[in-house]
N, C-alpha and C positions, 0 to 999 in steps of 0.2 A: 396888788392881790398877793396874799401869802400862798406859797406853794405847799404841796402835800408834806414835804419834809418839815416845814415850819409847824404845821398842824400836829404832826406826830411828836416833834420835839417839845412843843408847848404842853401838849396833853401829858406827856411823860413827866415833865417838871411839876405840873399840878398834882399828878398822882403821887409823886414823891413827897410833895409838901403835905398832902393830906394824910399820908401814912403816919404823921406825927400825932394825929387825933386818935385817942384811945378807942373811940367807937367806930372808926372807919372800916376796920377789917373784921369786926366781931360778928357781923351778920345781924339778923333780926333778934332783938331781945324778946323775952317772954311776952306773949300777947300781941306782938307786932306781926303784921302780915309779911310773909316772905316777899323779898324784892326781886323783880325781874328787870333787866336792862335790855332795851330793844334798839337796834342800830338806827332804823329809819322810820319815818312817819307811817307809810302804808302798812308795814308789818306791826308797828306799835298799835295802830287802830285795831287790827285783827286780834292781836294778843290781848289788849285790854278788854275787849268784848268777850273773848273766851274766858278770861280770868274773872270777870265780874267783880264782886267786892271781896274776893278771897285772897287776892294778891295785890301788891303795890307794883304797878307796871310803869317804868320810867322810860322816857324817850331820850336817847343819847344825842343824836344830831338834831338840833332844833329845827322846827319846821321852816322851810324856805331857805335853809342854809345848804352849802355844799362843803364837803371835807376839804376842798381846795382852798377855802377862804375862811375856815372856821377855827378859832382858837378858844377852846373851852375855858370858862371862868372857874375859879374855885367854887363858886356857888353851884354852878352846873355840875361840877365833878362831885360835890357833896351829895347831890341828889341820888347819885349812883352808889353811894357807900353802902356796903353790906349786901350787895346784889348776890343772890345765890344762883342765878341763871342768867346767862347772856344769850340773846337771840340775834342771830346774824343772817344776812342773805347768804353769805358764803360765796363759793365759785370765784374767789379772788376780788370781790367787790369791796367788802368792808373789813379788810384785814386790820385797819386802824382801830377797830372796836376793842381788840385785846389790849392795845397800847393805852387806850383811854381808861379802861376799867380795871386792869390788872393790879394797880396799886391800891384800889379802894374796894374791890369786891370782897365778899366773904371768903375765908379760907376754904379751898376745895370747891369753889364755884365751878359750874359746868357750862358748856356752850352748846347750843342747838343751832345748826346751820340749816335753814329751810330750803335754800336753792336746790341742793342735790336731791331733795325729796319731791320736787315739783316737775319731774320729767323734763329736765333742762335739755335744750338742743344746742348743738354747736353753732357758732357763728359761721355761716356757710358761704359767705361772700365777702369780697374785699369791700372796703369802705365806700369806694366809688362803684356804682352799679350794683349795690346791695339790693337784692330783691328776692321774693319768695313767691313763685307762681303757684305753689301747692297750698290750697286752703287748709289750715291746720284743723283737722277734724277732732283729734283726741286731746283732745286735750294734752474789786468790789467797787464797781461803779455805783451809781445811784440805784441800789437794789429796789427801794420802794417804788421809784418811778418806773423801773423796768417791769416790776411785778404788776403795776397798774396798767401799763401799756399791754402786757400780755393778756390781760382780761379781754381786750378788744381785738386780739389777733384772730385771723381766720382759723377756725377749728377749735378755738377755746370755747368753753361753755358760756352761753349768754346768761348773765346773772339776773336780768330784769324780768323775772318770771311773773311778778305780781301784776304786770300790765296785761296779762291774759287772765281773766276771771276764773276760767276753768282750771288753770294751774294754781291759782291762789287757793281754790277750794281744797286742793290736795294736801295743803300744809296744816289744815285746821285740826285734823285728828292727831297728828304728831304734836301739835301745840298742846292739845288737851291732855295727851298722855304725859308730856313733860310736866305740865302743871299739876297733874294728879300726884306726882312724886313729891312735889313741894307741899301740897295741901290735900291729902287724901280725903275723898268724899266731898270734894268742892263743887260737884255738878258741872264740871268742865265739858264733858261730852255732850250734855244737853245744850249748853250754850253754843258749842261748836256747831251742832246741828242747826241751830237757829241762824247763826251767821252764814252757814253754808246755803240755807234756803234763800237768804237775802242776796247773796252773791250770784246764785244761779238765776234768780229772778232778774238781777241786773244784767247778766249775760243775755238773757232772752230779749230784753229791751234794746241793748246795744246791737245785737245781731239783727233785729228787725230794722233798726235805723240804718245800719250799714248797708243792708240789701237795697235800700232806696237811693244810695249814692250813685250818680252817673259817672263820676270820675274816680280813678283808682290809684293814681300815681302821685307820690309826694316826695319831698326832700326833707330830711330831718337834721337837727343840729348835731347830735351824735347818735350812736347806735342803741338807743334805749327802747325803741318801739317796734322791734322786729317781731316780738311775740304778739303784740296787739295787731300788727299788720297781717301776720299769718292767720290769726284767729278770725279776722273780719275781712279777709280778701283784698288787702291793699298791697301795693308794690312800693318799696323804698328805692327810688331811682339813684339817690346819692346821699352821703352823709358828710356834712360840712366839717365837723371837728371829730375825727376818729378817736383821738385821745383827749378826753375832757381836760380842760385847763391848759392845753398845748395848742397854740394858734396854728392853723394849717399854713403850709408854705405856699408861695405864689404858684409853684409848679402844680401842687395838689389842687389848688383852687381852679387852675386852668382845666384840669382833668374833670373837676366837678361841673364846670360850665359845659364841657363837652358832653358829659352824661346827661345834663339837663336838656341841652339842645336836642339830643337824640330821643329822650323819653317823653319830653313835653309834659312834665308834671303839673298838677293843678296848683300847687302852692308849696311854700317852704315854711318850716316850723323851727323857731328858736326855742330855748328853754330858759325859764326865769332864773335858775341858779347860776347860769354861766353867761359870760359876755356875749351879747347878741351882735356885736359889730361885724364879725366875719359873715354871719348869716345875712345881715342887712346889705353888706357890700355885694355878696353873691346875688341876692334877690334883686337888687337894683340893676346889676349887670345883666342878669337873665331875664329881667322884666316879668317877674312873677311875684304874686303877693306874698307877704310875710305874716304868718300867724305865730301862735305860741302853743306849745305842748309842755306839760309839766309832769315829769316822771315821778317826782317825790311828793309834791303837795305842799300846801301852805297851812298856816295855823288855822285850826277850825275845820280842816278837811277830814271827812271820813273816807274809808276806802271807796265807798260807792260814789261820793261826791267828786272824788279825784278822777275816777274813770268817766263819770258823766261829764265833767267839765272838759276833759280831753276830747270826748266824743262830740260835744257841742262845737269845739274849735274846729275839729275835722269836718263836721257837717257844713259849717259856713264855707269851707273851701271846696267841698266835693259834691254838694248837691247841685 
């Protein structure tokens, strides 16, 4: 598996190669739709729906991939050429986005980070014993590696806001406002309102389902689901891989097993983008079932289908 440095190095080389194309950095020509580049699938789905047919909204990280093992191809980089706006999670999660598009985006392109606008909360607990008893009512060493680990340190802001529907709703108006600057009079606020209604209806359904669950404690692969857990009254007893792409040490796994023995969680959940072997080993040793949660989504997923599929998986374990 390629590490994060390989991803950044490869994407930078592709960007440099593409700068030789005369059209790559010119932006949209007359009559073309302004182009927007979005880092990950859940945000891309929201952005494309708010944009409607007024903007060309491109996904940077292909569905089902992780930046830890993704080397963008020249074709994939070419899709991003001329982007006038980059949309990122921010909060330290997708700093790689600028490395990918800086060589091919339109001159003077801007970046919108949605995470800081979604009422982010800090990671409040260590990776072992991570839990949230309060139901969320309101909604130069290897610098790159160190930066990525910092994302998951206690006290750092948790970037995975989109896994809480009511936080996802908060970013729709800022999206519409940013799009209005690219294509004035494009009806973005109206479409944002429609998406907002859909997500709020989704939350009502998920909340009703979660209230019927008799079990409340789970173990996750890494710290992606704290917002979801807080919103729907779950406890995360332990996290298997605190730093994605970095296998946990035997000492850490021993601590995880101790936390599991104490909390008696209903199940463990791996993630499809990352190696599930550590989770399988722990699940076998702890004698608890292993399921799967997907924080990013697969090809064909909408925002609603992603959250619904994760809720289906949780329901199998918790009812």
